[in-house]
ROBAKOL-421592 format. One record per residue: residue number from 1; residue in one letter; x, y, z of N, C-alpha, C in turn. Coordinates in steps of 0.05 Angstrom, whole numbers, always signed. Atoms other than C-alpha are relative to their C-alpha. Layout:
// residues N
{NUM,a,{X,Y,Z},{X,Y,Z},{X,Y,Z}}
...
***
This chain:
// residues 353
{1,m,{+17,-24,+0},{+0,+0,+0},{+18,+25,+0}}
{2,d,{-17,-23,+3},{+30,+65,-23},{-13,+24,+14}}
{3,i,{+12,-22,-17},{+10,+112,+34},{+12,+27,-8}}
{4,f,{-13,-25,+4},{+60,+165,+15},{-13,+17,-22}}
{5,k,{+14,-14,+20},{+20,+183,-47},{-25,+15,+11}}
{6,k,{+24,-12,-13},{-39,+198,-2},{+6,+24,+17}}
{7,i,{-8,-23,-17},{+0,+249,+38},{+19,+18,-15}}
{8,a,{-16,-19,+17},{+32,+287,-20},{-15,+26,+0}}
{9,f,{+16,-24,-4},{+2,+351,+7},{+12,+24,-15}}
{10,k,{-9,-25,+11},{+6,+420,-25},{+18,+14,+21}}
{11,p,{-19,-13,-19},{+62,+463,+6},{-13,+16,+22}}
{12,e,{+13,-16,-21},{+14,+510,+42},{-14,-17,+21}}
{13,i,{+13,+19,-19},{-24,+452,+73},{+21,-13,+17}}
{14,f,{-21,+13,-14},{+40,+417,+92},{+12,+18,+21}}
{15,q,{-12,-19,-19},{+67,+480,+126},{-18,+3,+24}}
{16,g,{+18,-2,-22},{+4,+486,+168},{+1,-25,+18}}
{17,i,{-2,+25,-15},{+9,+413,+188},{+25,-1,+17}}
{18,i,{-25,-1,-15},{+82,+422,+209},{-2,+18,+24}}
{19,q,{+3,-19,-23},{+63,+481,+253},{-17,-13,+22}}
{20,q,{+17,+14,-20},{+8,+440,+287},{+16,-22,+14}}
{21,l,{-16,+21,-13},{+55,+382,+299},{+20,+11,+20}}
{22,s,{-20,-13,-18},{+107,+429,+329},{-14,+10,+25}}
{23,s,{+15,-11,-23},{+55,+461,+374},{-8,-23,+20}}
{24,i,{+8,+23,-17},{+29,+393,+400},{+25,-12,+14}}
{25,d,{-24,+11,-12},{+100,+369,+412},{+11,+18,+22}}
{26,t,{-9,-19,-21},{+117,+432,+451},{-17,-4,+25}}
{27,f,{+18,+5,-23},{+56,+420,+495},{+8,-27,+14}}
{28,k,{-8,+26,-11},{+78,+347,+503},{+24,+3,+19}}
{29,g,{-24,-4,-17},{+146,+369,+530},{-7,+14,+26}}
{30,n,{+7,-15,-24},{+115,+419,+578},{-17,-17,+19}}
{31,w,{+18,+17,-16},{+63,+368,+602},{+16,-21,+16}}
{32,e,{-17,+19,-13},{+117,+318,+620},{+11,+11,+27}}
{33,l,{-9,-13,-25},{+143,+368,+672},{-23,+1,+20}}
{34,i,{+23,-2,-17},{+73,+377,+700},{-6,-27,+13}}
{35,e,{+7,+27,-10},{+62,+302,+706},{+17,-8,+24}}
{36,n,{-18,+8,-21},{+121,+295,+753},{-6,+14,+27}}
{37,k,{+4,-14,-25},{+94,+344,+805},{-29,+4,+8}}
{38,e,{+29,-5,-7},{+17,+344,+803},{-15,-26,-1}}
{39,k,{+12,+27,+2},{+0,+270,+813},{-28,-1,+11}}
{40,r,{+27,+1,-12},{-61,+282,+858},{-20,+13,-19}}
{41,y,{+18,-14,+17},{-92,+333,+812},{-5,-16,-26}}
{42,l,{+2,+15,+25},{-78,+290,+750},{-17,-25,+3}}
{43,k,{+17,+24,-5},{-112,+230,+782},{-29,+8,-3}}
{44,e,{+27,-10,+2},{-175,+272,+787},{-8,+5,-29}}
{45,l,{+5,-6,+28},{-169,+296,+715},{-4,-26,-16}}
{46,k,{+1,+26,+14},{-158,+224,+691},{-28,-13,+4}}
{47,t,{+26,+12,-5},{-222,+201,+725},{-22,+14,-16}}
{48,i,{+20,-16,+15},{-263,+257,+693},{+3,-7,-30}}
{49,a,{-5,+5,+29},{-231,+244,+624},{-10,-28,-7}}
{50,t,{+8,+27,+5},{-246,+169,+629},{-31,-1,-3}}
{51,i,{+29,-1,+2},{-320,+182,+642},{-9,+13,-26}}
{52,q,{+8,-14,+25},{-325,+232,+585},{+6,-16,-25}}
{53,s,{-8,+16,+23},{-288,+186,+537},{-20,-23,-5}}
{54,i,{+19,+22,+2},{-335,+128,+551},{-27,+10,-10}}
{55,g,{+26,-11,+8},{-398,+170,+546},{+0,+10,-28}}
{56,s,{+0,-11,+27},{-377,+207,+483},{+3,-21,-21}}
{57,s,{-5,+19,+21},{-351,+148,+444},{-24,-18,-5}}
{58,t,{+24,+17,+3},{-413,+106,+457},{-23,+16,-12}}
{59,r,{+22,-17,+11},{-460,+165,+442},{+5,+5,-30}}
{60,i,{-6,-4,+28},{-425,+177,+375},{-13,-23,-17}}
{61,e,{+11,+23,+14},{-449,+107,+356},{-30,-5,+6}}
{62,g,{+29,+2,-3},{-520,+120,+379},{-10,-5,+28}}
{63,a,{+8,+4,-27},{-520,+106,+454},{-12,+26,+12}}
{64,t,{+13,-24,-11},{-560,+154,+498},{+7,+6,+29}}
{65,l,{-8,-4,-28},{-528,+149,+567},{+16,+26,+3}}
{66,t,{-15,-24,-6},{-504,+216,+596},{+26,-7,+15}}
{67,d,{-24,+5,-16},{-436,+223,+630},{-7,-8,+28}}
{68,e,{+8,+7,-28},{-471,+221,+697},{-12,-28,+1}}
{69,d,{+10,+28,+2},{-508,+157,+676},{+24,-19,+0}}
{70,v,{-24,+17,+2},{-440,+128,+657},{+14,-3,+27}}
{71,k,{-14,+0,-26},{-409,+148,+723},{-14,-18,+20}}
{72,q,{+15,+16,-19},{-465,+116,+764},{+0,-29,-8}}
{73,l,{-1,+28,+9},{-465,+53,+721},{+26,-13,+8}}
{74,i,{-26,+11,-6},{-391,+42,+731},{+3,-5,+30}}
{75,k,{-1,+3,-29},{-398,+52,+806},{-16,-23,+11}}
{76,s,{+19,+19,-12},{-455,+4,+815},{-4,-25,-18}}
{77,v,{+4,+21,+19},{-446,-45,+758},{+0,-28,+12}}
{78,k,{+0,+29,-6},{-466,-118,+767},{-2,-13,-28}}
{79,i,{-3,+10,+27},{-444,-155,+705},{-25,-16,-10}}
{80,n,{+23,+17,+9},{-503,-204,+704},{-26,+15,-4}}
{81,k,{+25,-16,+3},{-553,-147,+702},{+3,+20,-23}}
{82,l,{-3,-18,+23},{-527,-112,+639},{-19,-9,-22}}
{83,e,{+20,+9,+19},{-591,-123,+601},{-3,+19,-24}}
{84,k,{+3,-20,+21},{-593,-58,+560},{+25,+2,-16}}
{85,r,{-23,-1,+18},{-548,-52,+499},{+18,+24,+7}}
{86,d,{-16,-23,-7},{-525,+18,+520},{+18,-6,+23}}
{87,e,{-15,+7,-24},{-502,-9,+587},{+22,-20,-7}}
{88,q,{-20,+20,+8},{-466,-68,+554},{+23,+14,-15}}
{89,e,{-21,-14,+15},{-429,-21,+507},{+17,+18,+18}}
{90,v,{-14,-17,-19},{-410,+27,+563},{+21,-16,+16}}
{91,i,{-18,+16,-17},{-380,-27,+608},{+22,-13,-17}}
{92,g,{-21,+11,+18},{-344,-59,+549},{+21,+21,-7}}
{93,y,{-18,-21,+6},{-314,+7,+530},{+17,+7,+24}}
{94,y,{-14,-7,-25},{-295,+23,+602},{+22,-20,+6}}
{95,e,{-20,+20,-7},{-259,-43,+613},{+23,+0,-21}}
{96,t,{-21,+0,+21},{-222,-38,+546},{+18,+24,+2}}
{97,l,{-16,-24,-4},{-201,+33,+559},{+19,-3,+24}}
{98,e,{-16,+4,-23},{-176,+15,+628},{+23,-20,-6}}
{99,l,{-21,+19,+8},{-138,-44,+598},{+22,+14,-15}}
{100,i,{-20,-15,+15},{-103,+3,+549},{+16,+19,+17}}
{101,l,{-14,-20,-17},{-87,+56,+600},{+20,-14,+19}}
{102,e,{-17,+14,-19},{-57,+5,+648},{+22,-17,-13}}
{103,h,{-18,+20,+11},{-22,-42,+600},{+10,+6,-28}}
{104,y,{-7,-6,+27},{-8,-5,+535},{+30,-6,-6}}
{105,k,{-28,+6,+4},{+67,-15,+544},{+5,-29,-7}}
{106,d,{-4,+29,+5},{+58,-90,+541},{-16,-10,-24}}
{107,i,{+17,+8,+23},{+9,-90,+482},{+14,+8,-26}}
{108,d,{-11,-7,+26},{+35,-93,+411},{-22,+4,-20}}
{109,l,{+19,-5,+22},{+0,-69,+348},{+1,-24,-19}}
{110,t,{+1,+25,+16},{-14,-139,+320},{-29,-8,-3}}
{111,e,{+27,+10,+5},{-74,-175,+293},{-11,-14,+25}}
{112,r,{+8,+15,-24},{-76,-219,+355},{-11,+19,+22}}
{113,y,{+8,-18,-21},{-80,-160,+403},{-25,+16,-9}}
{114,l,{+24,-14,+10},{-131,-123,+359},{-24,-17,+4}}
{115,h,{+23,+18,-4},{-176,-184,+361},{-7,-2,+30}}
{116,q,{+5,+1,-29},{-168,-187,+437},{-14,+25,+10}}
{117,l,{+12,-25,-8},{-185,-114,+445},{-29,+2,-10}}
{118,h,{+27,+0,+11},{-245,-121,+400},{-19,-19,+15}}
{119,a,{+16,+19,-15},{-270,-182,+437},{-6,+11,+28}}
{120,n,{+5,-12,-26},{-262,-145,+503},{-20,+23,-2}}
{121,l,{+19,-23,+5},{-299,-84,+475},{-29,-10,-1}}
{122,l,{+27,+11,+4},{-359,-128,+456},{-7,-22,+20}}
{123,k,{+2,+22,-20},{-352,-174,+517},{-28,-4,+10}}
{124,y,{+27,+2,-13},{-421,-158,+545},{-23,+4,-20}}
{125,s,{+21,-5,+20},{-458,-144,+480},{-11,-27,-10}}
{126,s,{+12,+26,+6},{-505,-203,+473},{-4,-5,-30}}
{127,k,{+5,+5,+28},{-520,-192,+399},{+26,-3,-16}}
{128,d,{-25,+1,+14},{-446,-190,+381},{+17,-25,+6}}
{129,k,{-15,+23,-9},{-425,-257,+411},{+13,-16,-23}}
{130,r,{-10,+17,+21},{-416,-292,+344},{+24,+11,-15}}
{131,h,{-21,-12,+16},{-369,-242,+312},{+21,+16,+15}}
{132,k,{-20,-15,-15},{-329,-211,+368},{+27,-13,-2}}
{133,g,{-27,+10,+1},{-254,-217,+361},{+7,-13,-26}}
{134,t,{-7,+11,+26},{-257,-239,+288},{-8,+20,-22}}
{135,y,{+6,-18,+22},{-257,-201,+222},{-28,-6,-11}}
{136,k,{+28,+1,+10},{-324,-189,+187},{-3,-22,-21}}
{137,s,{+7,+20,+21},{-357,-242,+144},{-21,+10,-19}}
{138,l,{+20,-13,+17},{-410,-196,+115},{+8,+28,-6}}
{139,s,{-6,-28,+8},{-404,-130,+78},{-13,+19,+21}}
{140,n,{+10,-21,-18},{-413,-69,+123},{+5,+27,-12}}
{141,q,{-5,-27,+9},{-412,+6,+115},{+0,+18,+24}}
{142,v,{-1,-19,-21},{-399,+67,+157},{-27,+15,+1}}
{143,v,{+26,-13,-3},{-465,+94,+183},{+1,+20,+23}}
{144,a,{+2,-20,-21},{-476,+158,+223},{-26,-4,+14}}
{145,n,{+24,+3,-16},{-526,+149,+280},{-6,+26,+14}}
{146,y,{+8,-25,-12},{-564,+210,+305},{-20,-5,+22}}
{147,p,{+18,+4,-23},{-604,+220,+370},{-29,-4,-9}}
{148,t,{+27,+3,+9},{-668,+224,+329},{-6,-29,-10}}
{149,g,{+4,+27,+11},{-657,+152,+306},{+7,-1,-30}}
{150,e,{-7,-1,+28},{-638,+175,+236},{+28,-12,-5}}
{151,q,{-26,+10,+8},{-581,+139,+201},{+7,+10,-28}}
{152,k,{-9,-10,+26},{-539,+163,+143},{+25,-15,-8}}
{153,v,{-23,+14,+9},{-491,+122,+102},{+23,+19,-7}}
{154,i,{-23,-18,+4},{-422,+155,+103},{+17,-11,-23}}
{155,f,{-14,+12,+23},{-383,+107,+58},{+1,-30,+2}}
{156,k,{-3,+29,+1},{-374,+35,+36},{+28,-7,+9}}
{157,t,{-25,+9,-12},{-317,-6,+64},{+11,-24,-15}}
{158,t,{-13,+23,+13},{-270,-62,+45},{-17,-25,+2}}
{159,e,{+16,+25,+1},{-304,-127,+25},{+13,-21,+18}}
{160,p,{-11,+20,-19},{-296,-185,+74},{+23,-17,-10}}
{161,h,{-22,+18,+10},{-252,-228,+28},{+26,+15,-3}}
{162,l,{-25,-16,+2},{-201,-171,+24},{+9,+11,+27}}
{163,t,{-5,-13,-26},{-203,-150,+97},{+26,-9,+13}}
{164,a,{-24,+11,-14},{-149,-196,+126},{+26,+10,-13}}
{165,k,{-24,-9,+14},{-99,-176,+72},{+5,+30,+4}}
{166,e,{-3,-28,-4},{-112,-102,+78},{+8,+7,+28}}
{167,m,{-7,-4,-28},{-107,-105,+154},{+29,-8,+4}}
{168,s,{-28,+9,-3},{-42,-144,+149},{+19,+21,-11}}
{169,d,{-17,-21,+12},{-13,-91,+102},{+1,+25,+18}}
{170,l,{+1,-24,-17},{-36,-35,+147},{+16,-3,+25}}
{171,l,{-15,+5,-24},{-7,-66,+210},{+30,+0,-5}}
{172,q,{-29,+1,+8},{+59,-80,+175},{+11,+28,-6}}
{173,w,{-9,-27,+7},{+64,-10,+147},{+2,+18,+25}}
{174,t,{+0,-16,-24},{+46,+23,+214},{+23,-7,+18}}
{175,n,{-22,+8,-17},{+96,-17,+254},{+27,+7,-12}}
{176,e,{-25,-8,+13},{+151,-5,+203},{+5,+30,+3}}
{177,q,{-3,-29,-2},{+138,+70,+204},{+7,+8,+29}}
{178,l,{-6,-7,-28},{+137,+73,+280},{+28,-8,+8}}
{179,k,{-28,+9,-5},{+203,+35,+281},{+20,+17,-14}}
{180,n,{-20,-14,+16},{+238,+72,+225},{-1,+31,+4}}
{181,k,{+3,-29,-6},{+210,+141,+245},{+5,+18,-25}}
{182,e,{-2,-17,+24},{+207,+166,+173},{-21,+22,+1}}
{183,l,{+22,-19,-2},{+142,+201,+189},{-4,+8,+30}}
{184,h,{+7,-8,-27},{+120,+241,+250},{-20,-20,+12}}
{185,p,{+18,+20,-12},{+85,+193,+300},{-30,+9,-1}}
{186,l,{+28,-8,+2},{+22,+236,+299},{-11,-3,-28}}
{187,l,{+9,+5,+27},{+18,+231,+224},{-5,-30,-4}}
{188,i,{+4,+29,+2},{+26,+156,+229},{-27,-8,+13}}
{189,t,{+25,+5,-15},{-31,+155,+280},{-25,+9,-17}}
{190,c,{+22,-10,+17},{-76,+198,+234},{-6,-20,-22}}
{191,i,{+3,+18,+23},{-63,+152,+175},{-12,-27,+9}}
{192,f,{+10,+26,-9},{-74,+88,+215},{-30,+1,+5}}
{193,v,{+28,-2,-7},{-141,+111,+242},{-18,+3,-25}}
{194,y,{+16,-3,+24},{-166,+133,+173},{-1,-27,-15}}
{195,e,{-1,+25,+15},{-144,+67,+140},{-17,-21,+15}}
{196,f,{+15,+19,-16},{-174,+27,+197},{-30,+4,-4}}
{197,l,{+28,-6,+4},{-241,+62,+190},{-9,-6,-29}}
{198,s,{+7,+6,+28},{-239,+54,+114},{-3,-30,-5}}
{199,i,{+2,+30,+3},{-227,-21,+119},{-24,-10,+16}}
{200,h,{+22,+8,-17},{-278,-27,+176},{+1,-30,+4}}
{201,p,{-5,+29,+1},{-250,-96,+192},{-19,-18,+15}}
{202,y,{+18,+17,-16},{-301,-120,+243},{-29,+6,-7}}
{203,q,{+28,-3,+7},{-375,-130,+235},{-13,+24,+15}}
{204,d,{+11,-23,-15},{-390,-79,+290},{+22,+9,+20}}
{205,g,{-19,-10,-20},{-351,-36,+340},{+24,+14,-11}}
{206,n,{-23,-12,+13},{-303,-6,+290},{+6,+28,+9}}
{207,g,{-4,-27,-9},{-315,+66,+309},{+11,+3,+28}}
{208,r,{-9,-1,-28},{-307,+54,+383},{+29,-10,+2}}
{209,l,{-27,+11,-2},{-245,+11,+372},{+20,+19,-13}}
{210,s,{-19,-19,+13},{-214,+64,+326},{+8,+22,+20}}
{211,r,{-6,-21,-19},{-219,+115,+382},{+17,-11,+24}}
{212,l,{-17,+13,-20},{-190,+66,+433},{+28,-3,-11}}
{213,l,{-26,+4,+12},{-133,+52,+385},{+15,+27,-3}}
{214,t,{-12,-26,+1},{-121,+127,+378},{+14,+6,+26}}
{215,t,{-12,-3,-27},{-109,+131,+453},{+24,-18,+3}}
{216,f,{-21,+20,-2},{-67,+68,+450},{+26,+9,-15}}
{217,l,{-23,-8,+16},{-21,+94,+394},{+13,+26,+11}}
{218,l,{-11,-25,-12},{-13,+163,+427},{+16,-7,+25}}
{219,l,{-15,+8,-25},{+7,+130,+493},{+26,-15,-8}}
{220,k,{-24,+14,+8},{+56,+84,+457},{+22,+19,-9}}
{221,q,{-19,-20,+9},{+89,+146,+428},{+5,+22,+21}}
{222,e,{-5,-17,-23},{+91,+179,+497},{-15,+27,+0}}
{223,y,{+17,-23,-2},{+36,+230,+485},{-19,-5,+24}}
{224,n,{+14,+9,-23},{+14,+216,+556},{-23,+19,+9}}
{225,f,{+21,-19,-8},{-30,+278,+563},{-27,-10,-9}}
{226,i,{+26,+10,+9},{-84,+238,+526},{-16,-13,+22}}
{227,e,{+14,+12,-23},{-100,+205,+593},{-17,+19,+15}}
{228,y,{+12,-20,-18},{-123,+270,+624},{-21,+18,-12}}
{229,v,{+21,-15,+13},{-171,+299,+574},{-11,-17,-22}}
{230,s,{+13,+19,+17},{-221,+264,+530},{+1,+8,-30}}
{231,f,{-1,-3,+29},{-205,+259,+455},{-28,-6,-11}}
{232,e,{+26,+8,+10},{-272,+224,+445},{-21,+23,+4}}
{233,h,{+18,-22,-5},{-308,+284,+476},{+3,+22,-21}}
{234,i,{-5,-20,+21},{-275,+331,+425},{-13,-10,-26}}
{235,i,{+12,+11,+25},{-297,+284,+368},{-31,+2,+2}}
{236,e,{+29,-1,-3},{-368,+281,+395},{-11,+28,-6}}
{237,n,{+8,-28,+5},{-373,+357,+394},{+3,+8,-29}}
{238,k,{-5,-6,+28},{-349,+356,+322},{-11,-23,-18}}
{239,k,{+9,+24,+13},{-389,+295,+301},{-7,+4,-30}}
{240,d,{+7,-5,+27},{-418,+325,+238},{+24,+4,-18}}
{241,m,{-25,-5,+15},{-350,+350,+214},{+16,-26,-3}}
{242,y,{-14,+25,-1},{-319,+283,+233},{-10,-18,-23}}
{243,y,{+11,+17,+21},{-366,+245,+187},{+3,+13,-28}}
{244,k,{-3,-14,+26},{-363,+298,+132},{+28,-4,-12}}
{245,v,{-28,+2,+9},{-287,+296,+128},{+6,-29,-8}}
{246,l,{-4,+28,+7},{-286,+220,+128},{-13,-6,-27}}
{247,m,{+15,+6,+24},{-339,+218,+73},{+14,+13,-25}}
{248,e,{-13,-14,+23},{-303,+270,+29},{+27,-13,-7}}
{249,t,{-26,+13,+5},{-236,+234,+37},{-3,-27,-12}}
{250,q,{+3,+27,+8},{-261,+164,+28},{-13,-4,-27}}
{251,k,{+14,+3,+26},{-302,+177,-35},{+20,-4,-23}}
{252,h,{-21,+3,+21},{-236,+177,-74},{+17,-25,+6}}
{253,r,{-17,+23,-8},{-211,+112,-41},{+7,-18,-23}}
{254,g,{-10,+18,+21},{-169,+70,-87},{+6,+14,-26}}
{255,t,{-7,-16,+24},{-158,+126,-137},{+23,+18,+5}}
{256,k,{-23,-18,-4},{-101,+174,-149},{-8,+27,+13}}
{257,n,{+11,-24,-13},{-146,+229,-120},{-4,-3,+30}}
{258,e,{+4,+5,-28},{-147,+198,-51},{+23,+14,+16}}
{259,l,{-19,-15,-17},{-111,+251,-9},{-11,+3,+28}}
{260,l,{+9,+0,-28},{-114,+251,+67},{+3,+28,+13}}
{261,d,{-5,-26,-11},{-102,+326,+75},{-22,+10,+19}}
{262,k,{+23,-10,-16},{-172,+344,+101},{-2,-17,+26}}
{263,w,{+2,+17,-24},{-172,+284,+149},{+23,+6,+19}}
{264,v,{-23,-6,-18},{-102,+299,+176},{-3,+27,+14}}
{265,v,{+4,-26,-11},{-118,+372,+186},{-22,-1,+22}}
{266,f,{+21,+3,-20},{-183,+354,+222},{+10,-14,+25}}
{267,f,{-10,+16,-23},{-149,+302,+266},{+19,+17,+17}}
{268,l,{-19,-16,-15},{-93,+350,+285},{-14,+24,+13}}
{269,n,{+16,-21,-13},{-143,+406,+298},{-13,-9,+26}}
{270,c,{+12,+12,-24},{-178,+360,+348},{+21,-3,+22}}
{271,l,{-21,+3,-19},{-112,+345,+382},{+10,+27,+11}}
{272,t,{-8,-26,-9},{-93,+418,+384},{-20,+12,+19}}
{273,e,{+21,-10,-18},{-160,+436,+415},{+1,-15,+27}}
{274,l,{-3,+16,-24},{-149,+380,+465},{+22,+11,+18}}
{275,t,{-23,-11,-16},{-81,+408,+487},{-7,+27,+11}}
{276,q,{+8,-26,-10},{-111,+478,+493},{-19,-3,+23}}
{277,k,{+19,+5,-22},{-167,+451,+536},{+14,-9,+25}}
{278,l,{-15,+11,-23},{-119,+414,+581},{+17,+23,+12}}
{279,k,{-16,-23,-10},{-74,+476,+586},{-17,+19,+17}}
{280,t,{+19,-18,-14},{-134,+519,+607},{-8,-12,+27}}
{281,k,{+8,+13,-25},{-155,+467,+659},{+23,+3,+21}}
{282,y,{-23,-1,-19},{-85,+466,+690},{+5,+28,+9}}
{283,e,{-5,-28,-7},{-77,+542,+689},{-21,+9,+21}}
{284,t,{+21,-7,-19},{-144,+549,+725},{+6,-12,+28}}
{285,y,{-7,+14,-25},{-123,+498,+777},{+24,+14,+13}}
{286,n,{-24,-12,-10},{-55,+530,+785},{-5,+28,+12}}
{287,n,{+7,-27,-10},{-85,+600,+794},{-14,-3,+27}}
{288,l,{+15,+5,-25},{-132,+572,+847},{+19,-8,+22}}
{289,k,{-19,+10,-20},{-75,+536,+882},{+18,+23,+10}}
{290,s,{-18,-22,-8},{-32,+600,+882},{-15,+21,+17}}
{291,s,{+15,-19,-16},{-89,+637,+917},{+1,-7,+30}}
{292,t,{-3,+8,-28},{-73,+600,+982},{+27,+8,+10}}
{293,n,{-26,-7,-13},{-19,+620,+1031},{+14,-25,+10}}
{294,e,{-17,+23,-8},{+35,+576,+1061},{-14,-16,+22}}
{295,r,{+14,+15,-22},{-7,+558,+1123},{-22,-17,-12}}
{296,q,{+22,+15,+12},{-67,+538,+1080},{+10,-23,-17}}
{297,n,{-12,+22,+15},{-22,+496,+1036},{+9,-23,+19}}
{298,e,{-7,+20,-20},{+2,+461,+1099},{-24,-16,+9}}
{299,v,{+25,+13,-7},{-70,+446,+1117},{-9,-19,-22}}
{300,i,{+7,+17,+23},{-84,+419,+1047},{+17,-25,-1}}
{301,a,{-19,+23,+0},{-22,+375,+1050},{-7,-20,+22}}
{302,y,{+7,+17,-23},{-44,+348,+1118},{-25,-17,-7}}
{303,i,{+25,+14,+8},{-114,+331,+1091},{+5,-21,-22}}
{304,n,{-7,+19,+22},{-85,+299,+1028},{+13,-25,+11}}
{305,k,{-14,+22,-12},{-41,+255,+1072},{-19,-19,+15}}
{306,h,{+18,+16,-18},{-96,+233,+1120},{-27,-6,-12}}
{307,k,{+25,+4,+16},{-154,+234,+1069},{-25,+12,+14}}
{308,t,{+23,-10,-14},{-207,+248,+1122},{+8,+9,+28}}
{309,i,{-8,-10,-27},{-198,+292,+1184},{-22,+17,+12}}
{310,q,{+18,-19,-13},{-235,+334,+1235},{+18,+23,+11}}
{311,i,{-15,-24,-8},{-214,+402,+1261},{+18,-6,+25}}
{312,k,{-17,+7,-23},{-188,+371,+1326},{+26,-13,-7}}
{313,d,{-25,+12,+10},{-137,+331,+1286},{+20,+21,-7}}
{314,l,{-18,-22,+8},{-108,+395,+1258},{+10,+14,+25}}
{315,e,{-8,-13,-25},{-107,+426,+1328},{+22,-16,+14}}
{316,n,{-20,+17,-14},{-68,+367,+1356},{+26,-1,-15}}
{317,d,{-24,+4,+15},{-19,+360,+1299},{+13,+25,-11}}
{318,l,{-11,-26,+8},{-10,+433,+1280},{-5,+20,+23}}
{319,p,{+6,-17,-25},{-9,+465,+1351},{+9,+29,-3}}
{320,h,{-10,-27,+3},{+27,+527,+1326},{-21,+19,-13}}
{321,y,{+22,-16,+10},{-39,+551,+1295},{-24,-2,+19}}
{322,s,{+23,+0,-18},{-100,+572,+1335},{-24,-14,-13}}
{323,r,{+24,+13,+10},{-167,+536,+1328},{-16,+19,-18}}
{324,n,{+15,-20,+15},{-199,+600,+1302},{+13,+4,-28}}
{325,t,{-14,-3,+25},{-145,+608,+1248},{-5,-24,-18}}
{326,i,{+4,+25,+15},{-152,+535,+1227},{-29,-1,-11}}
{327,k,{+28,+0,+8},{-228,+542,+1224},{-5,+18,-24}}
{328,k,{+3,-19,+23},{-224,+603,+1178},{+13,-12,-25}}
{329,d,{-14,+12,+24},{-174,+567,+1133},{-17,-22,-12}}
{330,l,{+17,+21,+11},{-219,+507,+1127},{-24,+10,-15}}
{331,q,{+23,-12,+13},{-279,+550,+1110},{+8,+11,-28}}
{332,y,{-9,-11,+25},{-238,+585,+1056},{+6,-22,-20}}
{333,l,{-8,+22,+18},{-211,+520,+1027},{-25,-14,-11}}
{334,v,{+25,+12,+9},{-282,+491,+1023},{-13,+18,-21}}
{335,k,{+12,-19,+19},{-307,+554,+989},{+13,+0,-27}}
{336,e,{-15,+0,+24},{-252,+552,+938},{+0,-27,-15}}
{337,g,{+2,+26,+13},{-266,+479,+923},{+25,-17,+2}}
{338,l,{-25,+14,-3},{-198,+454,+946},{-3,-24,+18}}
{339,i,{+6,+23,-16},{-227,+407,+998},{-31,-3,+1}}
{340,i,{+29,+4,-2},{-297,+378,+1011},{-7,-9,+29}}
{341,t,{+9,+7,-27},{-338,+366,+1074},{-23,-20,-1}}
{342,t,{+24,+16,-5},{-388,+316,+1100},{-9,+5,+29}}
{343,g,{+9,-4,-28},{-431,+321,+1162},{-5,+30,+6}}
{344,s,{+4,-28,-8},{-447,+384,+1201},{+5,+3,+30}}
{345,g,{-4,-6,-28},{-436,+418,+1267},{+26,-12,+10}}
{346,r,{-25,+12,-12},{-386,+383,+1313},{+9,-25,-15}}
{347,g,{-7,+25,+14},{-389,+321,+1268},{+11,+5,-28}}
{348,v,{-9,-5,+27},{-364,+356,+1205},{+28,-12,-5}}
{349,k,{-26,+12,+8},{-307,+321,+1169},{+9,+13,-25}}
{350,y,{-13,-12,+23},{-259,+348,+1117},{+15,-22,-16}}
{351,h,{-11,+21,+17},{-236,+306,+1058},{+17,+12,-22}}
{352,a,{-16,-8,+23},{-183,+310,+1005},{-17,-2,-25}}
{353,k,{+16,+0,+24},{-213,+326,+937},{+12,-17,-21}}
***
């Protein structure tokens, strides 16, 4: 497969792409420094991003659960009671995303692991039992699902008898490029996702798996910031453009006019927006954190260490501060959202956020 012909971009487009790649890489370098010193805050961000990713990616395919629904389902899930398809898809996506986040270093981009990830994604989907973890046996097509129930065909895909060969070629090309580093890793990721969607190798679950594989490839190339803000949420907000760009690019598939410029620009725009969103989140947090004084930071550190405390604990362990001063600090920290409380009166407890 001659991918390089598909990325023979015009100079002005290529220049814009280079600028975006440089900007994302600059953010990547800065974020690595943040990761080393803000572990508690990043844990909170990661939890939020995970919920958003699950909710957004399943809604793109027609599910209706809100982020709050997803959050509650994950907290209270009982596997034998996943009777609704939306719930089955959410838990399948959740477990597969967690698998990638925790073990991406040990997972290779091979047919075997792709089949395993696909099987895991559809693990609880009762209607998908026969074809999970295996390439498609029937023709399929990319269909956009809308909340109204309307469906729109976006493009046709590779026929079943050609799927295994095209996937083998794609995996070989991608692994070679990642090893040889002839192309920027983000470009390789863009191309892989487009080709994967165009082949649509599985009977169902291709869209969801493509977004999981985006996270996987970015993590493999040490773009670790993808853990802390939802790429799927960005795509959901641009769903119409996402389908439009795919449709416009894929209509020339297999011809000399198949250029990936619009897709690559769209994909990198989403990543750029993601980095800007994460930057804003961190700056807001940092500004809030800098609004506290040294004594209040000491109180926060104490609560973070002990998780749950009462005012008497601070009085005993920080005797150099008066009860009245500590009480005012706690009230301020609660107001600013830096700690949370439960209970009331003498029974009030303070918790790390």
